[in-house]
C-alpha positions as CSV (number, residue, x, y, z in Angstrom):
1,M,-15.5,85.1,-17.8
2,K,-15.3,81.7,-16.1
3,L,-14.9,80.1,-19.5
4,F,-12.1,82.5,-20.4
5,L,-10.3,81.8,-17.2
6,A,-10.7,78.0,-17.7
7,A,-9.3,78.3,-21.2
8,L,-6.4,80.4,-20.0
9,F,-5.6,77.9,-17.2
10,I,-5.7,74.9,-19.7
11,A,-3.5,76.7,-22.2
12,G,-1.0,77.6,-19.5
13,F,-0.9,74.1,-18.1
14,S,-0.5,72.6,-21.5
15,S,2.4,74.8,-22.4
16,F,4.0,74.0,-19.0
17,A,3.6,70.3,-19.5
18,Y,5.0,70.5,-23.1
19,S,8.1,72.5,-22.0
20,Q,9.3,69.9,-19.6
21,E,11.9,68.5,-22.1
22,L,15.3,67.5,-20.8
23,T,17.8,70.3,-21.0
24,P,21.6,70.2,-20.9
25,G,22.8,69.5,-17.4
26,T,19.7,67.4,-16.6
27,E,20.6,64.1,-15.0
28,M,19.6,60.9,-16.8
29,P,16.1,59.8,-15.7
30,K,15.8,56.6,-13.8
31,A,13.9,54.0,-15.8
32,V,13.6,50.3,-16.2
33,F,13.5,48.5,-19.6
34,Y,13.7,44.9,-20.7
35,K,16.5,42.9,-22.4
36,K,15.9,40.4,-25.2
37,A,17.4,37.6,-23.2
38,G,14.9,38.3,-20.4
39,G,15.2,40.4,-17.2
40,T,15.3,44.0,-16.7
41,F,17.9,46.7,-17.3
42,S,17.8,50.0,-15.4
43,T,19.4,53.3,-16.4
44,D,21.3,52.9,-13.1
45,Q,23.1,50.0,-14.7
46,I,24.6,52.2,-17.5
47,A,28.3,52.5,-16.6
48,K,29.5,55.9,-15.4
49,G,32.8,57.2,-16.5
50,K,31.9,57.1,-20.2
51,K,29.6,59.1,-22.4
52,T,26.3,57.5,-23.2
53,L,24.4,57.9,-26.5
54,L,20.8,56.9,-26.0
55,M,18.5,56.5,-29.1
56,F,14.7,56.2,-28.8
57,F,13.5,54.7,-32.0
58,D,10.5,53.1,-33.8
59,A,11.4,50.2,-36.1
60,T,9.1,51.4,-38.9
61,C,10.4,55.0,-38.8
62,G,12.4,55.9,-42.0
63,H,14.3,58.5,-40.1
64,C,15.2,56.0,-37.4
65,Q,16.3,53.5,-40.0
66,K,18.5,56.2,-41.6
67,T,20.0,57.1,-38.3
68,A,20.7,53.5,-37.3
69,A,22.3,52.9,-40.7
70,A,24.6,55.9,-40.3
71,M,25.6,54.8,-36.8
72,S,26.2,51.3,-38.0
73,K,28.5,52.5,-40.8
74,R,30.6,54.5,-38.2
75,N,30.4,51.9,-35.5
76,K,34.2,52.2,-34.7
77,E,33.5,55.7,-33.4
78,F,31.3,54.2,-30.7
79,T,33.9,51.9,-29.0
80,D,34.6,54.3,-26.1
81,I,31.0,55.1,-25.2
82,N,27.8,53.3,-24.0
83,L,25.3,53.0,-26.8
84,V,21.8,52.3,-25.7
85,L,18.9,51.9,-28.1
86,V,15.3,51.9,-26.7
87,T,12.0,51.1,-28.4
88,Q,8.4,50.2,-27.6
89,D,8.3,47.8,-30.6
90,E,7.8,44.0,-30.4
91,Q,10.9,41.9,-30.4
92,R,10.5,40.6,-34.0
93,S,10.4,44.3,-35.2
94,I,13.5,45.1,-33.1
95,D,15.3,42.1,-34.6
96,Y,14.3,43.1,-38.2
97,F,15.4,46.7,-37.6
98,M,18.7,45.8,-36.1
99,T,19.5,43.2,-38.7
100,N,18.7,45.5,-41.6
101,Y,19.9,48.9,-40.3
102,G,22.1,48.3,-37.3
103,K,23.8,45.0,-38.0
104,S,27.3,46.0,-37.1
105,L,26.1,47.3,-33.8
106,L,24.8,43.9,-32.8
107,S,28.2,42.4,-32.1
108,M,29.5,45.3,-30.0
109,K,29.8,44.7,-26.3
110,N,29.0,48.4,-25.4
111,V,25.7,48.4,-27.3
112,T,22.5,47.6,-25.3
113,I,19.2,47.2,-27.1
114,L,16.1,47.5,-24.8
115,Q,12.4,47.2,-25.1
116,D,10.1,49.7,-23.3
117,K,7.2,47.4,-22.5
118,D,5.9,49.6,-19.7
119,H,5.9,52.7,-21.9
120,V,8.0,54.8,-19.4
121,F,10.4,56.4,-21.8
122,I,8.1,59.1,-23.2
123,P,7.0,60.5,-19.8
124,L,10.5,60.4,-18.4
125,F,12.6,61.6,-21.3
126,H,10.1,63.8,-23.2
127,P,11.1,63.0,-26.8
128,K,9.6,65.2,-29.5
129,Q,9.6,62.6,-32.2
130,Y,11.4,59.6,-33.6
131,P,14.3,59.2,-33.5
132,S,15.3,61.0,-30.4
133,L,19.0,61.1,-29.5
134,Y,20.4,62.0,-26.1
135,L,24.1,62.3,-25.4
136,F,24.9,62.1,-21.7
137,G,28.4,62.8,-20.2
138,P,30.4,60.5,-18.0
139,D,28.5,61.9,-15.1
140,K,25.2,60.9,-16.7
141,K,24.2,64.6,-17.3
142,L,22.7,65.6,-20.6
143,I,25.1,67.2,-23.0
144,Y,23.0,67.4,-26.1
145,Y,19.5,66.3,-27.3
146,S,18.0,66.2,-30.8
147,S,15.1,64.6,-32.6
148,N,16.5,65.5,-36.0
149,D,18.2,62.8,-38.0
150,N,20.3,65.4,-39.8
151,D,22.0,66.2,-36.4
152,V,23.7,62.7,-36.3
153,P,27.1,64.2,-37.5
154,K,26.9,66.7,-34.5
155,F,26.7,63.7,-32.2
156,F,29.8,62.2,-33.7
157,K,31.7,65.4,-33.1
158,L,30.4,65.7,-29.5
159,I,31.4,62.0,-28.7
160,K,35.0,62.7,-29.7
161,L,35.3,65.8,-27.4
């Protein structure tokens, strides 16, 4: 009986922990990441008043590469939003990824590329897999989340609204 109760408790706790993903209306978590040039960048520094598209990626992920390439091709549609890309990769991998898949994004002033050296993104944002895309409104509240690279066109539509 004790074993059954212990198993039930663990199963219940596990499902509770897993279900803590961000939902629409959730405020953007406060987190600190690192810039290539040195220094830190906090989510508090993301300008309010504009939508923010945040992408969590892995440089070796084929779906991430496909997503970045699609975003790079349609970069003109990102001029009125904050675009923030976050990864736990080493800087040379980030450089390779951006040069090969997100080249046109590199020269845009509203694009911020950050490194998650302290591994805080996953426990704060609860991504399901790579890539994870989060669209936040001008008030920094979540509008839409997806970890499916086939949903990229949906993000473009939501950005225009």
